[in-house]
Each structure stands twice: as C-alpha cells, then as structure tokens.
C-alpha positions, 0 to 999 in steps of 0.5 A: 500499500502506498504511503499517504503524502500530505504534501502532494495532496496540498500541492494538488489542492493548490494546483486545482484551485481547491478552497478546502482539503478534506481528509478522514480515516477510512475515506479517499481524500477530497478537494472542494473545487468551485463549491463541490466536494471532489474525491481524488479517484487515484488515491487510496483510502486514508488509514488511521496511521496516515491521519496520525502522520498528517497530524504530526506533520502539520503540528510541526507547521503550527506556526502557519496557523491562520497566516498566509504564505504565497497567497495560501491560507492554512488552517487545521481543524481536527474533528473526531468521529464518534 
C-alpha cells in the first residue's frame, strides 16, 4: 500500500484551486473545487496511521496557523468521529 503524502495532496489542492482539503480515516481524500467536494479517484483511502502522520506533520507547521504564505491560507481543524 502506498504511503499517504500530505504534501502531494496540498500541492494538488493548490494546483486545482481548491478552497478546502478534506481528509478522514477510512475515506479517500477530497478537494472542494468551485463549491463541490471532489474525491481524488487515484487515491487510496486514508488509514488511521496516515492521519496520525498528517497530524504530526502539520503540528510541526503550526506557526503557519491562520497566516498566509504565497497567497495560501492554512488552517487545521481536527474533528473526532464518534
């Protein structure tokens, strides 16, 4: 199984002019493009381990929270499913 790379998904989001990136364990990642949520057909469903890695990676970048770099706004919201 390929390793999920959040950096590739973020780049895909920028290149697709996505307003949001949605990731959830057990589902394929999705981008919100022109108001429509579009699942990435080439992607594998994200595992719990992938999510743990994403949280750790993005936590290291928390100094970007709410700021803009190169015109891209970054915000991280963590929601727990019951």
